N, C-alpha and C positions, 0 to 999 in steps of 0.2 A: 493516237490509234497506229501503230506498226505498220508501215509498209514497205513494198519489197519494190526491186526493180526488176526488169526481167524481158525476155520476147519470147513470142509464140509464135512457132513457125506454123503455116495450114498450108496443105494441097487441097486442091477440088480437082477432084476426077474428073468431072464431069458440069464446068459451070454451067451450062444449059438448063442444070436439074434442081441444082441446089444454091448455085453463086448470089441469087437476088437474096436467099436467105442468110448467106453468111455477111453479106454486107448486111442486111438489116439487124443482125446483132452486132455486129462490130462499131452501128451506131450505135445502137442504145448502151453500149459501152465506152462510149466515146470521151466520157471523162475521167477514164482510167490510162487511157492511148497516148503514148507521146509521139509516135510517129508508125507510119504504115506504108508498105510500098510491095506494091502489087505487081505480080509478071504475068502476064496473060501468055503461054506457050503454045501457041495456037495449031501448031504443026502437032502436038500430041494431044490437043482440046482439055488441056490442064490449065492451071493457075496456081501461081504460088504466092503465097502473102506471108509475109514479116509483118509482126506487130514488136512496138517496143512499148512498152506496159511501165506502170507504175500504180498500185493499188495494195489492197489487202491481201493476203493470200482466199481470201473467203469473196472477194470480188473475182481475182483473176480466176480462181477454180470455177468459180458458174460460166463467165465466159468461155473458158476453155469445154466444159462440160456438155452445154449448150452446143456449140460449135460442135464437139468429137460426138453428138447423137445423130448430127443430121448423115446421110445415105451418100457414102463418096466424101466423106470429109476426112482427112487426115488430121490431127493436132497434136503439138508436140510443144511444151512450153518446160524454160529452164528460168531458174529466179537467182538473183544476187542471197549469198548468204548474209549480206548487210542490210539490216533494219533501220529503217528510216521511218523519226517522229518527227511529227508535225508539230 
């Protein structure tokens, strides 16, 4: 199965409202997450999370799709063009 490596950027506008659900979705897809960095910007009441991922485009798309449907959550992803075959 072909996999890709990439980064997902997540901005949570109101962490109190949807932060717990964001964390839950990230946990559900932990098998494709290589690394995670989260920065709570308390002064502006937002959180910024970056994920390094390695998975199929379907897996990565499923995660970004779930996150993108949440109220107050913005998601962007960038994947390498290089395909990895296990």
